[in-house]
N, C-alpha and C positions, 0 to 999 in steps of 0.2 A: 336168857340174850340179853344182853344190854345194845340197845341200837341208836347210839348218841353218834349225832353228827354234827360237824363245825360248823358255826353258823358262816354263810359266804359274805364277805363284806365289799363294799364298793368297791375298796380300795382291792381287793380281789379280783374282781368284777375286772377293772382296767388295768390289772396287769397281765391277764387273759388275750386283752386286745393287741392287735399289731400296731404298733404308730401311727399309721396313716388313719385306721378306727380310733385308737385315742381324739387326733385331730380332731377327725368328724364328728367325734363326740363334742368335742370343746367347741368345735364352732356350733352344733347346733345349741349346745346351752348357752351362747351369747346370745344367738339370732334368739331364742325362747324369751331369755331377761332382756333383752332390749325390746321385742316385743310388747311385753308385759309393761316396761317402762313407760312405752310410747302409749299404749290401754291407759295407763294409771296418766296419763299428764290431759289425752284429751277429755276422762271424767274431769279431770281436777281445772283446767282451762279450756272449755266449751265455745269460748269468743277467738282463743286461736287459729291462725290459720294450719294445714297442715305442714308447710315447711317449719311454721316456728315450731309447731310440736316436736318434728324431727329434729331442730337443731338445739334443743332444752335437752333431747333427748342423749342425742350424742354429746354432748357438755356435760351432762351427770355421766356417763361413760366414761370420756377422755378427759378429766378433768381439768387443770391448767393447760394440758395439750392441745385444746379446743379453743386456743386462742384466737386462733389464724382463721375459726370460722364468721 
């Protein structure tokens, strides 16, 4: 008797989520990535103030749209 199982992909998991769950997952991933960027910038620029670090991280995430900051 063969017991083959189909591998579950991340895409399968997202498809099984409700739209609200997908939005929540996307927001959580964004928050995680932003916090990792802040941690990286703090490590690379220990002399910068916290506000400067947050502005730098925001600029990296928004690109040209961050020109208003």
